[in-house]
C-alpha angles and dihedrals in degrees: 000000000000111000129188115198115199114200113192098178113124089206127076142199117010091345093068115070088179090060091043093055092042092052091057092046090050090048090058093046092052092046087056091054103261124144104234130188120187119207121192108208091204087070095051135078109232119167121210120261106258096198095240093136091216087136087062099044124015098026105020111210095006128096122230091228117095100210141111092288094057097037100040121358103047093053090047090048092052093047095051125100091209135015123200112208105203114185138156112238109259117181089342097305141052120319124250096264092055092043090054091050092049093048091052090061087075093109089072088073132071119224097241127106128245136159125235119176090347091305126116113237142163116247119248119255090196133007110265120219123263114266144224122187121208123183140163131204138186097227120087102229123089087216089074086079095053096102093045090049092051090049097049093043090054093043102039105018095084112118088003093284094143104088100176146352113213116190130176117192122194087028095158088063094058094091091055099048101066101180095043091044092060092047091051094047094047090050090050090053088050090051089056091052092048093049091057097041101038106010092237141071118240120240089239092056093046090050089053092050093046098039119135111262103177139020120244096247093056092040093052094045093050095040095048092047090049093054093042089053093048091050096044093047094041096234135132121235089257092052089046091059095040089056091047090236123167128206113272111236116225098190139030089251091056091044089055090054098045105034099068092062089065097048124102097227091180090070089074091064111186092338128105106233128192118202117192127199122194111187130201132168122046092004121028129197144076140265137163140201129222112210116194134150092348094309124115119201119189118213134186121237130012132327120217112244098352119195092234130019124191117198108193146142106257094234092051093054092045089053088051098050092044093051097248092116134031111246096210092048091049090050092050089050088050093239087142137010134227125202119190134020104005095179090054090049090054090052092048092052095044092099091057095050096047 
C-alpha cells in the first residue's frame, strides 16, 4: 500500500500535537508494510484556487498554477492508495493550509452535473485515493470535532472512500499525563497497523485513542494558569516550553493541581511518602501530598507526622518552582525550612530542577 500523509500543522517537533499523533500513526502503517511518505505543507508553496475553471476547460485535469501542488503533490495524491489528512482543529474545521490543499484537488472532477443519493455532484475525472482524517484539539469534548466530521464525511465519504476519522481532544495535555499518553500513542500505532491490514480502525482502538485523560476542573486550572503565566511573563507558548517554565500557581488549590506534575514520584520507590507544605505570606494555609506506587494524591490541610514538612512563604516557593529563585540558595539563606528527610526531598524535586 502506497500512503501519502499530508501534515498541515504550521508547528513542528514537540510543539505540534498533530505531527506527534501522525508520527505514531505512520509508525504503525510502516510496521504493517506500507510505503509511507509524509509531506509537511508548511514546507511547500501552494497557491490558492482562483476559481478560473481552466482545469475544467482549457487544460482538463491540470491546474493553471505552476507551483508545488501542480508539479509534485497533485500527482502524488492521485497515485496514492491512501491519503492521511492530518490537521489541527482551527475554528472547528481544517486549517487554511489543509483547505488550500483540498481546494486544489478540483482538477480530479469534471464540470458536469449528476445526482447521487438526491445530491447534486460533479462526476470524477479520475478515482481519488481513499482517505483517513486525523485531527487534534485543545478542548476536552469529542463534540468539538462535529463540524469537521460533517465536512469530511460530505467531502470524502463518497463511494466509501473515508476509511477512518481519528480525533484526539485535550491534545495539549498529552505531554503532562504520562500513563495516558503512552496508551494513546500505542493505540494510534495500532490504528496505523489496522488501516493497512484491514482498511479500517476498530472501535476499541478508536476508544483508546479518544479516551478522556483529564477532568475539566484540573484542565481549566492548569490551562488558565499556563495562559496567565504566558501573559504576565510576556512569552509565547513556544518560548514558555523552550525556557522550561511551569505555570505559576496563585492559590493553594492551584498549587495542588500543578505541583504533582513536577515531582519525581519514582524517588519514593516502594515507600508511601507524605509531603507537607505550610504556607505563610501572600497566601496562607496548608496542603500535603501522598506519594505511593507512582501515584501522587494532593490533600488539603495537615498530615499527622509527615515524612517531609516544608515551612515557606507562598511567594518564595512559587519563585522556586517557576525557576525565578534557586531552591538551594533560598534554603541556605533560610528563606524556608525543611523538616524530615532532606535527601529524599532533593530526589523528589529533581524532575523540577532538571
